[in-house]
N, C-alpha and C positions, 0 to 999 in steps of 0.2 A: 384373797381377802376374804375375811369373815362376812357372813351375811348379816343383815339387821336382826334375823331372828336368833342367829348365834350370839351376837353381840348383846342382845337383850337377856339372854339367859346368864351370861357372864355378868351383866349389870346388876340382875336381882341378887347375885351372891356377893357383889362388892360394893354397890353404891346404896346409900342410905335411902329408905323408901319414901322420905320427905322430900327428895329432890325429885321434881316432876319434870315431864317434857311434853310438848304440844303434840308432836306426830311421833310414830313408833320407828320410823326410818332413821338410819344413822348416816350422817354427812361423810362423804369423801371429799367432794371439792366444792367450791363456790366461786362465783365471778360477780360481775357488776349487779345483775338483777336475777339471777338464778342461783339454786343450791342444787347438787347433784348427789344422790345417796350412793351407798356401797353396792346397789344393784344396778347402778346406771340410770336410775329414773331421775328425770329433771323436775324440779319445782320452781315455778314462778314465785320470787320472793316478794311478799306484800307485809314482811315483819321487819326486816333489816336488823334481826337480832334484837329487836325492841329498840328501834331507832338509833342504833349503834353505827351500822356501816352505812352511813350517810353517803360516802364517797365509793360504795362499792366495796365487795370483799376483795382482798389481795389486791388493793389500787396500786398500780405500777409504781408511783412516788413513795408510797408507804413501805412496798416491799423493798425497794431499793435503799431507803434510809435506815429500815431496820436491820437488813443485811450488813449494811456499812458499820452501823453501831455495834452490832454483836462482834464484830471483828476486832473493834477497838477496844470496848470493855463493856461488861454486862451490868456492874453493880459497884458502887463505892459507897453509897448512902450519902445524899446530899448534905446531910447534918455532920458527915464525917469529913469527907473530901469532895467538894463541891465542883460542878461543871457547867459549862456554858450553856448546853440545851435547856436546862432547868430555867436559867434566867432568860433564855430567848422565848420560851413559852410564856412565861409571865409577861414579857414585854408585849407579846402578841395579843395576849387575853387583855391586858391593860388597854390598848389601843382599840381592839375590836368592841368590847362590851359598851353598852349605852352609858352615856354621861361624860360630860367634857371635863370633868373635875380630875384632879391628880389620884391615881389608883395604885394599889399593890395587889399582888396576887400570892397564893401559897397553894401547892400541888399535893393531891393526896391520891388514894387508890380507887375510890368508888363514890358513886352518888350519895349513899348513905353517910360516908365518912366526911364529903363535903358539907352534907347539911348539918351534921354534928358540929363541925368545926365553925360553921357560920353561927350557929347558936352560941358556941363558946365565946366567939369573938364578941357578938352582940352584948352578951351578959357582961363580959368584961369590961366592956367599953362604956356601957350605961350604968353599971352596978346595980341592975334591975333583975328580978328573976324570972318573970313570966314570959311565955311564948305564946302567941295566938295563930292559931291555924283554923283550917277551914272544913266545912263538911265535904265529903267525898275525896279529901286530899290522900295523897301517897307520897311519902318522903323516905321510905326505907324499911329495912329489916332488923337493924340493930335495936337494942332497948329503947333508947331515946327515940328514933326515928319510927319504931313501931308505935310509942306514944303520940307521936305527930300525926301518923297514919290514922284514917278513919275506919277502914275496912276491917272487921274482925277475921273473916274466913278468906283466904288461908293464912293471912299475915300476922294475926295477933293471938289467935285462939289458943288459950291455955299457956301463953308464954309469959304471963304477968308475974308480979307486978311491975308496972312500967314507971318510967321517970315521971316526977312531979312538976307542978308549975306549968302545965299545958293546958291551954284553954281553946275550945272549939266554938267557932261562930258560923252562921250561915253563909254559904257560897251563894253568888249569883248564878242562877241555873234556869235560864229562862223558860225552858219546857216545862220545869215543875215548880217554879215559883210564882206561877200565875202571870208570867211575862213581866216582873218588875223591871223598871229601867235601872241602868246602872246606878244612878245617883241615889235612888230610893233604896236599892239593895244594900248599897255601902253604908247608908245611914242606918239602916237596921242593924248591920254588923257593928258598927261603931257604938251605937247605943248600948248594945250588950256588953261590949268591951268596957266602956266608961262604968256602966253600973254594976257589972258582975266581978270585972277584975281590977279596973282602975287605971287609967291611962298611966299614971305615975309609977305603976308597978311593972308596966310592959318593957322588956327588953327589945323584942323583935315580934314583927307581923310577918310571917313566912307563907307565901302563896305561889302556886304554879300559875302562870299567867294564862295557860291552857291547861287544865287538870289532866293528866295522863291515865294511869290506872283507874282513877275515879270515873272514867267515861267520856275523854275528850270533851269535857265540859267547857264551853267558851262563855265567858261571864259577857253580860250586857255591856254595850259600850258606855264607858265612863265609869265603871265599877273600879277598875284599877287605878286610874287617875285620881278618883276620890279618895280611895284608900291612901294612895301616895301623899296627897294634901295633907290629910289627917295626920299620917305618920309624921310628916316634918314638923307639924305644929305642936305634937305631942311629945317630940324627942324620942320617937320609936324607930328603930332600925328596920327598914322596909327591905325585907329578903326576898328575892324572887328566885324560885327554885325552877331553872331553865334546863334541867337535866335531861328531860325528854324532848323539849322544844327547842333547845339551842342548835347552834351551827346550821342554820340555813333551813331547817325542817320545815318552818312554818311560812317560808317565802321571804322572811327577813332573815339576818344573821340570829337575832334573837326576839322571841315573841313579845317582849316588852316594847319593841319598837314600833309595833303596830299603831299603839296609842301615845307615843313618845313618852313613856314612862322610864325614869332612869332611877333603878334600884340602888339603895346604899350598898348592899351585898348582892352578888349573883352566885348561884352554886351551878357549877358545869360538870357533865361527865359524858357518857354515852357516845354522841358523835364527835368527840373532841380528838380521837386518835385512831380512828380507823380500825377499830375493833381490838386495840391493846388496852389494858386497864389503866386509867388516868382520870382524875377529877381535879376540881380546882375550886377555890373561893376567890373572887375577884371583887374588889370594892374601894371604897373611899380611904384614901391613905390614912387619914386620922384615926379611923376605925381600926384598919388592919394592922397599923403600927402600935396601937393601944397595948396590945398583948406583949408580955415581957418575953424576952429572948429565952427560947427553949420551950415556950408555951404551945407552939405549933410545930408538927411534924410527925414523923414515922418513919418506919425503916424503909419501906419501899416507896413512899409518896415522891413522885416526880422521877421515877426510875427511868435511867437514860435511854433504855430502849423505847419506853413509852413516850419520852419526850421527843425523841428523833420521829416517831410515828405521827405525834401530834403536829409537829412543824410540816411534815409532808401533807397531812390531811388538810390543814389550813390551807397550804400553797394550792392544793387541789381544788379545795372549795372557791378559791379566789379565781384561779386559772379558768375554771369549766364554768364559772358564774352559776353555782350551784343553788344560790337563792333563787334565781330566775328559773331554774330548772324546776324547783319545787313549786313554784307558781304555774308553770306549764302542767306539771303533774296533776296539780290540784285542780285546774281547769278541766282537764280531761276526765279525771276520777269523779269530780263533783257531778259533771254533766250526766254521766252513766249512772250515778248513784241516785240522782234526782229523777233520772228517767225510770229506774226500778221502783223507787218510791211512789211515782205517780200511778203505778199498776198494783202496787202490794201494800195493802193497808196495814200490814204488820210494821211497817216502817214509820215511825212517829216522827223523826227527825233525821235530816243529813246535816252534819257539821263539822266543824273544824277550820283549819287554815292551811293553805299550802299543800304539802305533802303529808298531812296529819289530819286525816279525816276519818268519820265514823258514821255509823248508823245506829239509831236507838231502836230496839225491837220490842213491840208490845203486842198485846192481845187486841185485835182490831176493835175499833170502836171506843178504846179506852186509852189510858196511860199505865195500865198495869204491866209492868215488866214481863216479859216472857224469856227466862233464860234458857228454857228447854228449846224453844225454836232457835235461839241464838246459836246453841251449841251444835244443833243439828244442820245449821247453814253452814258454820263454820266446818263441821265435819264433812260435809258434801264438798267444800272447797278443797279440803286435805285430799279427799278420795280421788279428785281429779286433778291433782298436781298443784294447787295454789296454796302457800303458806300464809295463813291469816291468823289472827289473835282475837280473842274476846277480852272486855275488861267491864269496868262499871261497878259502882256498889252494889247494884242489883243483878250483876251478871249478863246484862241484856244488851250490851254494845258490842258491834262489831267493829274493829279498829283497823285501819290500813296505814302503814308505814313502808312504802316501797323505798329502795335505795334511790338517791337523788340522781344516779347514773343509770338508771333503768332504761333500756331502749323503748322506743315508741312500739315496736314489735311485741316486746315482753310485756309491756304494759296492756296493750290491746289483748294479748292472749290470755292475761290474768283478768282483764274484766270480763271477757267472754265466759270463763270459768265461773266467775263471781255471779253474773247475770243468770247462768242457768242453774246455779245453786239455789237460787230464790224461786226457780221454778215458773 
C-alpha cells in the first residue's frame, strides 16, 4: 500500500490545488469513532466527515443495505424508471421532520442542491423574488448558495458575480451582539427586512437553527420562534437549513425542535445516509406541490444506493436512540470544555447543543478573534491523533462533531488529547 507521502505526491500531479484537506494523512479504514490512515495510525474522530457519519463509518446496517442494493441495480434515474426506496425515504422524512401538517419531499445530491431547490420552491409558490439570509450563514458553494453564504474566504473569493435578490440581516449572536435577547434580536432583523426589502417582496427567510461553518452560533432563546411568527404573518416561507444540525446531531432529531419551531421547508443532507451522497427538501404539501411536473429533479437525485443507505441509517438512528447518545456526548464534552475554559482565558465561550459543540478563541481580556491560536490548537490535536475542525467567520472557532456512536473510551481519549492541546 502506498504511503501518505507517496499518495500526496500523486495528488499534487492529479488533483486541483483548490481542493484542500485538513490533515496530510490518507485514510485506509474507519469505524464508529476512529479513522486509521495508510500507515496504520489511528485518529480519534471529532469531525465525522463534517457531521455526516452520525451513525459511524461503515455502519453495519448501512453496509448491508448498500451491498444488497448494488446487487439488484445501481441506477435507473427516478425521473425515468422510479423505485420504492425513493418513495420510502420521502415517507420517512415526512414523518420525522417537525410539523403535523401534510408534507411532501424531493431528493437531491448535496446540501447546496437542497438549498437551491428550497429557494426555487419558495419563489415559485409565492411569486416573490427576494431571499433573506443572516450574517455568518453558510449554505453552500454553488453560485446561488455562495450568494447566500456570508463568508468570503475561501468560499466566495473571486467567484462572482453572484445571484441577485439576496438580502442579509443580523444574526442573534449573544457573545458578539451585546447579549440581545432573542425577541429583540429578531425585531432588529425584521425591521431591516421590512424597511430595506419589503415583506411583500420576500419569498423565503432561510436560516440555520444553529449556524455551522459560521461558528456554531446558537441564537438567543426566542429568536427562531419570533422569526417563525413574523414569516407566517408576512406570507414568507420559513426555511430551516438543517443540513449540519439534522439527524440527531443536536440531541433532537432536528434542531428546530428545541424551541418547537415548525419550518415550512427544511433542507437536509450530511447525516441522512451514513456517508453516501443524498439530500432532501421536505415541507408543506401545498408548497412542495406548487411546482409544475418536471420542475424538480436531477439525474442522480435519490440514487437507489443512497436511498438504501438512508433507510438503514434512519433505522440505526432509531434503534440506537442516537438523539439520546448525542445528549450524553454533549454533557461529557461540554463539562470538559468548560473545565478547560475555566483555566484558559483564550476561550471566550463554550457553546452548541448535543454533539455539536464549539469553543470560540480570542485574545485574553478581549473579544478580538485569534485565528492563529485556533489553528495552532487544532494542529496540536492533529499531531496527537485527534481529528478536529475549525470554523467561524473570523476563523477562531474550534468545533467538535464526534460520530454519535463513538465509544466512551474513544471519547475520553479524544478529550485527553484536546485538553493537552490547550496546554
